[in-house]
Backbone and ligand atoms as CSV (ligand in chain L), in Angstrom:
chain,resi,resn,atom,element,x,y,z
A,1,UNK,N,N,-142.482,8.433,85.288
A,1,UNK,CA,C,-142.892,8.874,86.631
A,1,UNK,C,C,-143.957,7.935,87.201
A,2,UNK,N,N,-143.863,7.675,88.483
A,2,UNK,CA,C,-144.781,6.726,89.124
A,2,UNK,C,C,-146.072,7.392,89.578
A,3,UNK,N,N,-147.054,6.535,89.769
A,3,UNK,CA,C,-148.299,6.997,90.365
A,3,UNK,C,C,-148.095,7.124,91.880
A,4,UNK,N,N,-148.542,8.239,92.426
A,4,UNK,CA,C,-148.389,8.439,93.878
A,4,UNK,C,C,-149.763,8.532,94.555
A,5,UNK,N,N,-149.743,8.336,95.858
A,5,UNK,CA,C,-150.996,8.411,96.623
A,5,UNK,C,C,-151.046,9.728,97.396
A,6,UNK,N,N,-152.225,10.308,97.433
A,6,UNK,CA,C,-152.434,11.497,98.259
A,6,UNK,C,C,-153.819,11.404,98.869
A,7,UNK,N,N,-154.015,12.136,99.939
A,7,UNK,CA,C,-155.312,12.043,100.635
A,7,UNK,C,C,-156.271,13.132,100.180
A,8,UNK,N,N,-157.541,12.739,100.087
A,8,UNK,CA,C,-158.607,13.691,99.763
A,8,UNK,C,C,-158.749,14.675,100.925
A,9,UNK,N,N,-158.815,15.969,100.607
A,9,UNK,CA,C,-158.935,16.999,101.645
A,9,UNK,C,C,-160.265,16.857,102.386
A,10,UNK,N,N,-161.288,16.415,101.641
A,10,UNK,CA,C,-162.636,16.358,102.190
A,10,UNK,C,C,-162.872,15.085,103.005
A,11,UNK,N,N,-162.658,13.912,102.394
A,11,UNK,CA,C,-163.047,12.658,103.062
A,11,UNK,C,C,-161.846,11.824,103.500
A,12,UNK,N,N,-160.636,12.329,103.241
A,12,UNK,CA,C,-159.386,11.680,103.675
A,12,UNK,C,C,-159.120,10.324,103.030
A,13,UNK,N,N,-159.900,9.923,102.020
A,13,UNK,CA,C,-159.601,8.643,101.373
A,13,UNK,C,C,-158.433,8.839,100.388
A,14,UNK,N,N,-157.790,7.742,100.054
A,14,UNK,CA,C,-156.594,7.828,99.204
A,14,UNK,C,C,-156.964,8.034,97.743
A,15,UNK,N,N,-156.228,8.898,97.083
A,15,UNK,CA,C,-156.436,9.147,95.661
A,15,UNK,C,C,-155.112,8.877,94.944
A,16,UNK,N,N,-155.192,8.156,93.834
A,16,UNK,CA,C,-153.990,7.895,93.044
A,16,UNK,C,C,-153.741,9.079,92.115
A,17,UNK,N,N,-152.518,9.600,92.176
A,17,UNK,CA,C,-152.142,10.700,91.298
A,17,UNK,C,C,-151.089,10.193,90.320
A,18,UNK,N,N,-151.474,9.973,89.040
A,18,UNK,CA,C,-150.523,9.472,88.047
A,18,UNK,C,C,-149.379,10.452,87.847
A,19,UNK,N,N,-148.222,9.921,87.506
A,19,UNK,CA,C,-147.035,10.746,87.315
A,19,UNK,C,C,-147.191,11.779,86.221
A,20,UNK,N,N,-148.135,11.540,85.293
A,20,UNK,CA,C,-148.318,12.474,84.180
A,20,UNK,C,C,-149.038,13.752,84.607
A,21,UNK,N,N,-149.629,13.717,85.816
A,21,UNK,CA,C,-150.341,14.903,86.300
A,21,UNK,C,C,-149.341,15.927,86.812
A,22,UNK,N,N,-149.371,17.097,86.215
A,22,UNK,CA,C,-148.411,18.135,86.593
A,22,UNK,C,C,-148.963,18.991,87.739
A,23,UNK,N,N,-148.082,19.821,88.254
A,23,UNK,CA,C,-148.444,20.771,89.302
A,23,UNK,C,C,-149.586,21.662,88.800
A,24,UNK,N,N,-150.677,21.724,89.546
A,24,UNK,CA,C,-151.801,22.585,89.164
A,24,UNK,C,C,-152.889,21.857,88.400
A,25,UNK,N,N,-152.616,20.614,87.959
A,25,UNK,CA,C,-153.645,19.830,87.262
A,25,UNK,C,C,-154.765,19.444,88.226
A,26,UNK,N,N,-155.931,19.227,87.650
A,26,UNK,CA,C,-157.080,18.863,88.481
A,26,UNK,C,C,-157.231,17.355,88.595
A,27,UNK,N,N,-157.616,16.907,89.789
A,27,UNK,CA,C,-157.906,15.483,89.985
A,27,UNK,C,C,-159.120,15.385,90.907
A,28,UNK,N,N,-160.004,14.424,90.555
A,28,UNK,CA,C,-161.264,14.301,91.292
A,28,UNK,C,C,-161.162,13.123,92.256
A,29,UNK,N,N,-161.735,13.294,93.472
A,29,UNK,CA,C,-161.752,12.188,94.436
A,29,UNK,C,C,-162.792,11.166,93.980
A,30,UNK,N,N,-162.393,9.877,93.781
A,30,UNK,CA,C,-163.350,8.864,93.318
A,30,UNK,C,C,-164.395,8.521,94.379
A,31,UNK,N,N,-164.100,8.834,95.636
A,31,UNK,CA,C,-165.031,8.491,96.722
A,31,UNK,C,C,-166.131,9.537,96.893
A,32,UNK,N,N,-165.728,10.819,97.029
A,32,UNK,CA,C,-166.729,11.843,97.334
A,32,UNK,C,C,-166.919,12.845,96.199
A,33,UNK,N,N,-166.067,12.772,95.158
A,33,UNK,CA,C,-166.258,13.627,93.988
A,33,UNK,C,C,-165.688,15.032,94.118
A,34,UNK,N,N,-164.984,15.303,95.235
A,34,UNK,CA,C,-164.396,16.631,95.420
A,34,UNK,C,C,-163.240,16.845,94.439
A,35,UNK,N,N,-163.237,17.997,93.798
A,35,UNK,CA,C,-162.168,18.297,92.847
A,35,UNK,C,C,-160.967,18.901,93.561
A,36,UNK,N,N,-159.784,18.443,93.177
A,36,UNK,CA,C,-158.540,18.930,93.798
A,36,UNK,C,C,-157.582,19.437,92.737
A,37,UNK,N,N,-156.604,20.195,93.197
A,37,UNK,CA,C,-155.471,20.553,92.352
A,37,UNK,C,C,-154.242,19.835,92.895
A,38,UNK,N,N,-153.397,19.408,91.968
A,38,UNK,CA,C,-152.183,18.684,92.351
A,38,UNK,C,C,-151.104,19.693,92.748
A,39,UNK,N,N,-150.477,19.440,93.894
A,39,UNK,CA,C,-149.371,20.292,94.339
A,39,UNK,C,C,-148.121,19.436,94.378
A,40,UNK,N,N,-147.142,19.776,93.557
A,40,UNK,CA,C,-145.885,19.020,93.575
A,40,UNK,C,C,-144.784,19.879,94.174
A,41,UNK,N,N,-144.088,19.307,95.151
A,41,UNK,CA,C,-142.909,19.993,95.680
A,41,UNK,C,C,-141.820,18.940,95.806
A,42,UNK,N,N,-140.891,18.961,94.826
A,42,UNK,CA,C,-139.857,17.930,94.771
A,42,UNK,C,C,-140.478,16.595,94.435
A,43,UNK,N,N,-140.219,15.585,95.283
A,43,UNK,CA,C,-140.750,14.242,95.064
A,43,UNK,C,C,-142.176,14.110,95.563
A,44,UNK,N,N,-142.515,14.941,96.533
A,44,UNK,CA,C,-143.802,14.791,97.220
A,44,UNK,C,C,-144.947,15.352,96.390
A,45,UNK,N,N,-146.131,14.710,96.586
A,45,UNK,CA,C,-147.322,15.218,95.929
A,45,UNK,C,C,-148.399,15.420,96.988
A,46,UNK,N,N,-149.112,16.524,96.858
A,46,UNK,CA,C,-150.194,16.836,97.789
A,46,UNK,C,C,-151.399,17.304,97.009
A,47,UNK,N,N,-152.550,17.274,97.634
A,47,UNK,CA,C,-153.764,17.744,96.973
A,47,UNK,C,C,-154.366,18.892,97.769
A,48,UNK,N,N,-154.816,19.923,97.063
A,48,UNK,CA,C,-155.562,20.999,97.714
A,48,UNK,C,C,-156.883,21.147,96.972
A,49,UNK,N,N,-157.842,21.770,97.606
A,49,UNK,CA,C,-159.156,21.926,96.977
A,49,UNK,C,C,-159.053,22.811,95.732
A,50,UNK,N,N,-159.717,22.388,94.649
A,50,UNK,CA,C,-159.724,23.177,93.418
A,50,UNK,C,C,-160.713,24.330,93.540
A,51,UNK,N,N,-161.824,24.073,94.223
A,51,UNK,CA,C,-162.860,25.094,94.353
A,51,UNK,C,C,-162.869,25.616,95.788
A,52,UNK,N,N,-162.481,26.891,95.955
A,52,UNK,CA,C,-162.368,27.414,97.315
A,52,UNK,C,C,-163.652,28.100,97.770
A,53,UNK,N,N,-164.693,28.117,96.930
A,53,UNK,CA,C,-165.958,28.760,97.339
A,53,UNK,C,C,-166.552,28.137,98.603
A,54,UNK,N,N,-166.643,26.788,98.672
A,54,UNK,CA,C,-167.193,26.195,99.912
A,54,UNK,C,C,-166.354,26.537,101.141
A,55,UNK,N,N,-165.026,26.624,100.945
A,55,UNK,CA,C,-164.131,26.986,102.055
A,55,UNK,C,C,-164.431,28.395,102.543
A,56,UNK,N,N,-164.588,29.302,101.567
A,56,UNK,CA,C,-164.880,30.699,101.930
A,56,UNK,C,C,-166.205,30.784,102.663
A,57,UNK,N,N,-167.193,30.017,102.187
A,57,UNK,CA,C,-168.510,30.016,102.830
A,57,UNK,C,C,-168.413,29.456,104.250
A,58,UNK,N,N,-167.653,28.365,104.381
A,58,UNK,CA,C,-167.490,27.751,105.706
A,58,UNK,C,C,-166.802,28.728,106.656
A,59,UNK,N,N,-165.830,29.473,106.128
A,59,UNK,CA,C,-165.101,30.440,106.955
A,59,UNK,C,C,-166.027,31.579,107.394
A,60,UNK,N,N,-166.876,32.033,106.474
A,60,UNK,CA,C,-167.841,33.082,106.832
A,60,UNK,C,C,-168.791,32.601,107.914
A,61,UNK,N,N,-169.297,31.365,107.753
A,61,UNK,CA,C,-170.211,30.782,108.750
A,61,UNK,C,C,-169.499,30.655,110.095
A,62,UNK,N,N,-168.222,30.262,110.023
A,62,UNK,CA,C,-167.401,30.111,111.232
A,62,UNK,C,C,-167.254,31.450,111.958
A,63,UNK,N,N,-166.967,32.512,111.186
A,63,UNK,CA,C,-166.794,33.833,111.797
A,63,UNK,C,C,-168.101,34.321,112.423
A,64,UNK,N,N,-169.220,34.025,111.740
A,64,UNK,CA,C,-170.526,34.417,112.276
A,64,UNK,C,C,-170.791,33.691,113.592
A,65,UNK,N,N,-170.407,32.421,113.643
A,65,UNK,CA,C,-170.620,31.625,114.862
A,65,UNK,C,C,-169.781,32.176,116.010
A,66,UNK,N,N,-168.529,32.575,115.703
A,66,UNK,CA,C,-167.669,33.150,116.747
A,66,UNK,C,C,-168.292,34.421,117.303
A,67,UNK,N,N,-168.793,35.313,116.427
A,67,UNK,CA,C,-169.359,36.550,116.969
A,67,UNK,C,C,-170.652,36.284,117.742
A,68,UNK,N,N,-171.423,35.262,117.329
A,68,UNK,CA,C,-172.648,34.939,118.064
A,68,UNK,C,C,-172.300,34.440,119.477
A,69,UNK,N,N,-171.291,33.551,119.543
A,69,UNK,CA,C,-170.877,33.005,120.843
A,69,UNK,C,C,-170.296,34.096,121.732
A,70,UNK,N,N,-169.528,35.017,121.120
A,70,UNK,CA,C,-168.932,36.096,121.905
A,70,UNK,C,C,-170.010,37.013,122.475
A,71,UNK,N,N,-171.068,37.264,121.687
A,71,UNK,CA,C,-172.182,38.082,122.173
A,71,UNK,C,C,-172.874,37.376,123.343
A,72,UNK,N,N,-173.040,36.054,123.211
A,72,UNK,CA,C,-173.665,35.267,124.273
A,72,UNK,C,C,-172.823,35.329,125.552
A,73,UNK,N,N,-171.499,35.262,125.376
A,73,UNK,CA,C,-170.586,35.317,126.527
A,73,UNK,C,C,-170.646,36.691,127.201
A,74,UNK,N,N,-170.687,37.751,126.387
A,74,UNK,CA,C,-170.800,39.111,126.946
A,74,UNK,C,C,-172.083,39.235,127.761
A,75,UNK,N,N,-173.169,38.690,127.196
A,75,UNK,CA,C,-174.466,38.741,127.866
A,75,UNK,C,C,-174.414,37.987,129.207
A,76,UNK,N,N,-173.789,36.813,129.196
A,76,UNK,CA,C,-173.685,35.997,130.412
A,76,UNK,C,C,-172.868,36.729,131.482
A,77,UNK,N,N,-171.746,37.364,131.054
A,77,UNK,CA,C,-170.894,38.120,131.991
A,77,UNK,C,C,-171.680,39.267,132.603
A,78,UNK,N,N,-172.450,39.954,131.759
A,78,UNK,CA,C,-173.233,41.109,132.195
A,78,UNK,C,C,-174.253,40.685,133.258
A,79,UNK,N,N,-175.027,39.630,132.962
A,79,UNK,CA,C,-176.065,39.211,133.905
A,79,UNK,C,C,-175.432,38.618,135.166
A,80,UNK,N,N,-174.220,38.087,135.049
A,80,UNK,CA,C,-173.474,37.596,136.213
A,80,UNK,C,C,-173.196,38.757,137.166
A,81,UNK,N,N,-172.727,39.885,136.605
A,81,UNK,CA,C,-172.435,41.069,137.423
A,81,UNK,C,C,-173.698,41.596,138.080
A,82,UNK,N,N,-174.807,41.645,137.316
A,82,UNK,CA,C,-176.081,42.108,137.873
A,82,UNK,C,C,-176.479,41.216,139.052
A,83,UNK,N,N,-176.296,39.908,138.883
A,83,UNK,CA,C,-176.633,38.954,139.941
A,83,UNK,C,C,-175.817,39.194,141.196
A,84,UNK,N,N,-174.498,39.414,141.019
A,84,UNK,CA,C,-173.610,39.676,142.159
A,84,UNK,C,C,-174.073,40.917,142.912
A,85,UNK,N,N,-174.339,42.003,142.159
A,85,UNK,CA,C,-174.791,43.250,142.788
A,85,UNK,C,C,-176.138,43.066,143.469
A,86,UNK,N,N,-177.057,42.371,142.803
A,86,UNK,CA,C,-178.397,42.171,143.345
A,86,UNK,C,C,-178.367,41.462,144.677
A,87,UNK,N,N,-177.609,40.370,144.766
A,87,UNK,CA,C,-177.504,39.618,146.016
A,87,UNK,C,C,-176.876,40.491,147.096
A,88,UNK,N,N,-175.851,41.251,146.729
A,88,UNK,CA,C,-175.169,42.147,147.665
A,88,UNK,C,C,-176.149,43.153,148.259
A,89,UNK,N,N,-176.934,43.789,147.408
A,89,UNK,CA,C,-177.917,44.769,147.866
A,89,UNK,C,C,-178.954,44.123,148.786
A,90,UNK,N,N,-179.384,42.923,148.424
A,90,UNK,CA,C,-180.375,42.201,149.237
A,90,UNK,C,C,-179.883,41.986,150.650
A,91,UNK,N,N,-178.643,41.519,150.784
A,91,UNK,CA,C,-178.063,41.248,152.107
A,91,UNK,C,C,-177.914,42.546,152.889
A,92,UNK,N,N,-177.414,43.585,152.219
A,92,UNK,CA,C,-177.240,44.889,152.869
A,92,UNK,C,C,-178.590,45.406,153.382
A,93,UNK,N,N,-179.621,45.249,152.553
A,93,UNK,CA,C,-180.960,45.719,152.930
A,93,UNK,C,C,-181.459,45.019,154.207
A,94,UNK,N,N,-181.292,43.693,154.256
A,94,UNK,CA,C,-181.745,42.913,155.415
A,94,UNK,C,C,-181.001,43.359,156.673
A,95,UNK,N,N,-179.682,43.505,156.560
A,95,UNK,CA,C,-178.864,43.926,157.702
A,95,UNK,C,C,-179.294,45.321,158.166
A,96,UNK,N,N,-179.520,46.212,157.223
A,96,UNK,CA,C,-179.916,47.589,157.498
A,96,UNK,C,C,-181.263,47.621,158.230
A,97,UNK,N,N,-182.203,46.802,157.763
A,97,UNK,CA,C,-183.517,46.706,158.394
A,97,UNK,C,C,-183.396,46.304,159.862
A,98,UNK,N,N,-182.556,45.323,160.141
A,98,UNK,CA,C,-182.379,44.823,161.510
A,98,UNK,C,C,-181.687,45.876,162.368
A,99,UNK,N,N,-180.626,46.481,161.798
A,99,UNK,CA,C,-179.807,47.411,162.570
A,99,UNK,C,C,-180.576,48.670,162.944
A,100,UNK,N,N,-181.452,49.125,162.049
A,100,UNK,CA,C,-182.133,50.393,162.291
A,100,UNK,C,C,-183.416,50.262,163.104
A,101,UNK,N,N,-183.884,49.028,163.289
A,101,UNK,CA,C,-185.106,48.843,164.068
A,101,UNK,C,C,-184.732,48.742,165.547
A,102,UNK,N,N,-184.880,49.841,166.223
A,102,UNK,CA,C,-184.507,49.846,167.636
A,102,UNK,C,C,-185.692,49.377,168.469
A,103,UNK,N,N,-185.729,48.091,168.677
A,103,UNK,CA,C,-186.832,47.531,169.457
A,103,UNK,C,C,-186.262,46.753,170.634
A,104,UNK,N,N,-187.027,46.696,171.748
A,104,UNK,CA,C,-186.541,45.913,172.902
A,104,UNK,C,C,-186.402,44.437,172.510
A,105,UNK,N,N,-185.432,43.787,173.149
A,105,UNK,CA,C,-185.200,42.385,172.839
A,105,UNK,C,C,-186.337,41.547,173.406
A,106,UNK,N,N,-187.025,40.821,172.556
A,106,UNK,CA,C,-188.137,39.979,172.986
A,106,UNK,C,C,-188.310,38.834,172.023
A,107,UNK,N,N,-189.383,38.079,172.222
A,107,UNK,CA,C,-189.639,36.919,171.378
A,107,UNK,C,C,-189.752,37.322,169.905
A,108,UNK,N,N,-190.425,38.445,169.668
A,108,UNK,CA,C,-190.601,38.928,168.297
A,108,UNK,C,C,-189.264,39.071,167.583
A,109,UNK,N,N,-188.334,39.733,168.272
A,109,UNK,CA,C,-187.035,40.010,167.677
A,109,UNK,C,C,-186.272,38.707,167.421
A,110,UNK,N,N,-186.407,37.763,168.352
A,110,UNK,CA,C,-185.732,36.466,168.186
A,110,UNK,C,C,-186.253,35.770,166.937
A,111,UNK,N,N,-187.586,35.773,166.796
A,111,UNK,CA,C,-188.177,35.127,165.620
A,111,UNK,C,C,-187.749,35.835,164.335
A,112,UNK,N,N,-187.663,37.146,164.416
A,112,UNK,CA,C,-187.231,37.924,163.252
A,112,UNK,C,C,-185.801,37.558,162.872
A,113,UNK,N,N,-184.961,37.426,163.900
A,113,UNK,CA,C,-183.559,37.060,163.666
A,113,UNK,C,C,-183.462,35.684,163.012
A,114,UNK,N,N,-184.308,34.757,163.520
A,114,UNK,CA,C,-184.328,33.417,162.932
A,114,UNK,C,C,-184.751,33.507,161.464
A,115,UNK,N,N,-185.794,34.315,161.232
A,115,UNK,CA,C,-186.297,34.509,159.869
A,115,UNK,C,C,-185.214,35.044,158.954
A,116,UNK,N,N,-184.493,36.049,159.451
A,116,UNK,CA,C,-183.426,36.655,158.650
A,116,UNK,C,C,-182.326,35.646,158.364
A,117,UNK,N,N,-181.993,34.856,159.383
A,117,UNK,CA,C,-180.946,33.846,159.209
A,117,UNK,C,C,-181.350,32.853,158.119
A,118,UNK,N,N,-182.616,32.402,158.178
A,118,UNK,CA,C,-183.096,31.446,157.178
A,118,UNK,C,C,-183.091,32.080,155.789
A,119,UNK,N,N,-183.618,33.327,155.740
A,119,UNK,CA,C,-183.697,34.033,154.475
A,119,UNK,C,C,-182.299,34.229,153.874
A,120,UNK,N,N,-181.366,34.657,154.719
A,120,UNK,CA,C,-179.996,34.869,154.256
A,120,UNK,C,C,-179.402,33.559,153.756
A,121,UNK,N,N,-179.674,32.491,154.508
A,121,UNK,CA,C,-179.172,31.171,154.105
A,121,UNK,C,C,-179.694,30.778,152.741
A,122,UNK,N,N,-181.028,30.978,152.556
A,122,UNK,CA,C,-181.645,30.643,151.260
A,122,UNK,C,C,-181.041,31.498,150.145
A,123,UNK,N,N,-180.893,32.805,150.454
A,123,UNK,CA,C,-180.317,33.718,149.463
A,123,UNK,C,C,-178.910,33.276,149.056
A,124,UNK,N,N,-178.122,32.911,150.062
A,124,UNK,CA,C,-176.737,32.508,149.765
A,124,UNK,C,C,-176.698,31.206,148.962
A,125,UNK,N,N,-177.612,30.286,149.324
A,125,UNK,CA,C,-177.707,29.037,148.563
A,125,UNK,C,C,-178.057,29.317,147.108
A,126,UNK,N,N,-179.052,30.196,146.932
A,126,UNK,CA,C,-179.481,30.584,145.582
A,126,UNK,C,C,-178.322,31.227,144.828
A,127,UNK,N,N,-177.631,32.138,145.532
A,127,UNK,CA,C,-176.511,32.833,144.913
A,127,UNK,C,C,-175.456,31.833,144.472
A,128,UNK,N,N,-175.186,30.899,145.366
A,128,UNK,CA,C,-174.200,29.879,145.071
A,128,UNK,C,C,-174.588,29.095,143.814
A,129,UNK,N,N,-175.860,28.670,143.776
A,129,UNK,CA,C,-176.363,27.914,142.636
A,129,UNK,C,C,-176.296,28.749,141.361
A,130,UNK,N,N,-176.771,30.004,141.484
A,130,UNK,CA,C,-176.818,30.902,140.344
A,130,UNK,C,C,-175.406,31.187,139.811
A,131,UNK,N,N,-174.469,31.506,140.726
A,131,UNK,CA,C,-173.104,31.810,140.312
A,131,UNK,C,C,-172.439,30.598,139.675
A,132,UNK,N,N,-172.717,29.434,140.285
A,132,UNK,CA,C,-172.108,28.212,139.762
A,132,UNK,C,C,-172.591,27.934,138.345
A,133,UNK,N,N,-173.927,28.045,138.149
A,133,UNK,CA,C,-174.508,27.806,136.828
A,133,UNK,C,C,-173.966,28.797,135.807
A,134,UNK,N,N,-173.873,30.077,136.222
A,134,UNK,CA,C,-173.373,31.110,135.319
A,134,UNK,C,C,-171.909,30.863,134.965
A,135,UNK,N,N,-171.128,30.539,136.015
A,135,UNK,CA,C,-169.706,30.284,135.768
A,135,UNK,C,C,-169.536,29.137,134.786
A,136,UNK,N,N,-170.359,28.084,134.984
A,136,UNK,CA,C,-170.285,26.929,134.090
A,136,UNK,C,C,-170.635,27.332,132.661
A,137,UNK,N,N,-171.692,28.141,132.544
A,137,UNK,CA,C,-172.116,28.582,131.219
A,137,UNK,C,C,-171.015,29.415,130.566
A,138,UNK,N,N,-170.370,30.292,131.354
A,138,UNK,CA,C,-169.331,31.139,130.803
A,138,UNK,C,C,-168.116,30.338,130.361
A,139,UNK,N,N,-167.733,29.329,131.151
A,139,UNK,CA,C,-166.553,28.555,130.738
A,139,UNK,C,C,-166.893,27.658,129.546
A,140,UNK,N,N,-168.189,27.201,129.472
A,140,UNK,CA,C,-168.590,26.408,128.306
A,140,UNK,C,C,-168.507,27.266,127.039
A,141,UNK,N,N,-168.983,28.520,127.140
A,141,UNK,CA,C,-168.953,29.418,125.985
A,141,UNK,C,C,-167.509,29.713,125.568
A,142,UNK,N,N,-166.640,29.966,126.562
A,142,UNK,CA,C,-165.230,30.241,126.239
A,142,UNK,C,C,-164.609,29.057,125.515
A,143,UNK,N,N,-164.953,27.841,126.010
A,143,UNK,CA,C,-164.401,26.639,125.384
A,143,UNK,C,C,-164.898,26.516,123.944
A,144,UNK,N,N,-166.208,26.766,123.744
A,144,UNK,CA,C,-166.782,26.663,122.404
A,144,UNK,C,C,-166.126,27.662,121.453
A,145,UNK,N,N,-165.902,28.888,121.971
A,145,UNK,CA,C,-165.271,29.919,121.133
A,145,UNK,C,C,-163.886,29.457,120.700
A,146,UNK,N,N,-163.133,28.879,121.646
A,146,UNK,CA,C,-161.800,28.380,121.306
A,146,UNK,C,C,-161.867,27.324,120.208
A,147,UNK,N,N,-162.835,26.398,120.340
A,147,UNK,CA,C,-162.973,25.327,119.350
A,147,UNK,C,C,-163.314,25.875,117.972
A,148,UNK,N,N,-164.292,26.788,117.950
A,148,UNK,CA,C,-164.735,27.346,116.666
A,148,UNK,C,C,-163.610,28.160,116.039
A,149,UNK,N,N,-162.850,28.883,116.876
A,149,UNK,CA,C,-161.717,29.659,116.359
A,149,UNK,C,C,-160.641,28.742,115.792
A,150,UNK,N,N,-160.435,27.597,116.438
A,150,UNK,CA,C,-159.457,26.624,115.925
A,150,UNK,C,C,-159.910,26.090,114.563
A,151,UNK,N,N,-161.224,25.814,114.434
A,151,UNK,CA,C,-161.772,25.390,113.142
A,151,UNK,C,C,-161.525,26.456,112.085
A,152,UNK,N,N,-161.738,27.709,112.486
A,152,UNK,CA,C,-161.545,28.836,111.575
A,152,UNK,C,C,-160.105,28.915,111.089
A,153,UNK,N,N,-159.173,28.695,112.040
A,153,UNK,CA,C,-157.758,28.740,111.656
A,153,UNK,C,C,-157.435,27.622,110.670
A,154,UNK,N,N,-158.028,26.420,110.900
A,154,UNK,CA,C,-157.800,25.293,109.985
A,154,UNK,C,C,-158.352,25.616,108.600
A,155,UNK,N,N,-159.519,26.262,108.561
A,155,UNK,CA,C,-160.127,26.649,107.284
A,155,UNK,C,C,-159.242,27.663,106.552
A,156,UNK,N,N,-158.733,28.654,107.308
A,156,UNK,CA,C,-157.877,29.670,106.701
A,156,UNK,C,C,-156.600,29.042,106.129
A,157,UNK,N,N,-156.071,28.060,106.875
A,157,UNK,CA,C,-154.880,27.346,106.431
A,157,UNK,C,C,-155.153,26.647,105.094
A,158,UNK,N,N,-156.318,25.934,105.005
A,158,UNK,CA,C,-156.711,25.244,103.770
A,158,UNK,C,C,-156.866,26.241,102.622
A,159,UNK,N,N,-157.483,27.396,102.964
A,159,UNK,CA,C,-157.704,28.427,101.931
A,159,UNK,C,C,-156.376,28.933,101.381
A,160,UNK,N,N,-155.442,29.214,102.318
A,160,UNK,CA,C,-154.131,29.711,101.896
A,160,UNK,C,C,-153.443,28.700,100.983
A,161,UNK,N,N,-153.491,27.418,101.379
A,161,UNK,CA,C,-152.836,26.370,100.587
A,161,UNK,C,C,-153.463,26.267,99.216
A,162,UNK,N,N,-154.810,26.319,99.166
A,162,UNK,CA,C,-155.514,26.158,97.906
A,162,UNK,C,C,-155.293,27.374,96.989
A,163,UNK,N,N,-155.125,28.544,97.595
A,163,UNK,CA,C,-154.970,29.756,96.777
A,163,UNK,C,C,-153.563,29.873,96.192
A,164,UNK,N,N,-152.617,29.169,96.775
A,164,UNK,CA,C,-151.223,29.282,96.367
A,164,UNK,C,C,-150.952,28.622,95.007
A,165,UNK,N,N,-151.726,27.587,94.657
A,165,UNK,CA,C,-151.462,26.796,93.443
A,165,UNK,C,C,-151.860,27.573,92.182
L,1,ZN,ZN,ZN,-162.995,12.482,98.918
């Protein structure tokens, strides 16, 4: 039987697997020292991790990170809603103040109207900035969750492969 090449699960460098190594035998990566088990299926040879403890630990850390990010996303969504309601109430209050003040039309009222227009403009600008920042934060968190979940799936895949031998 010939010596075959397989890749290290950890550092991806090539490892020579002599033909005398049977399915389930251990082989160490000469580059990083990670221990593997030999997986033979027909002619092909593959390596899986011999020690799955680090994988399990990485998976636990991964799951913890997902729940932390999800909590952060929930918090961001919540404060986003509060912000939307707050701005809404502010505008309603200003309109209500103007509508209910029955005063003769004069310079005072004109200046007040100008003031309200400026204030509303500033409020809307702030709202725009605030909503934009929040939306960005929320989509960043969603993206991060997707990435971490993909890592988790890759870890689970490695675990399944390593546990099968
Ligand atoms: Zn290696």
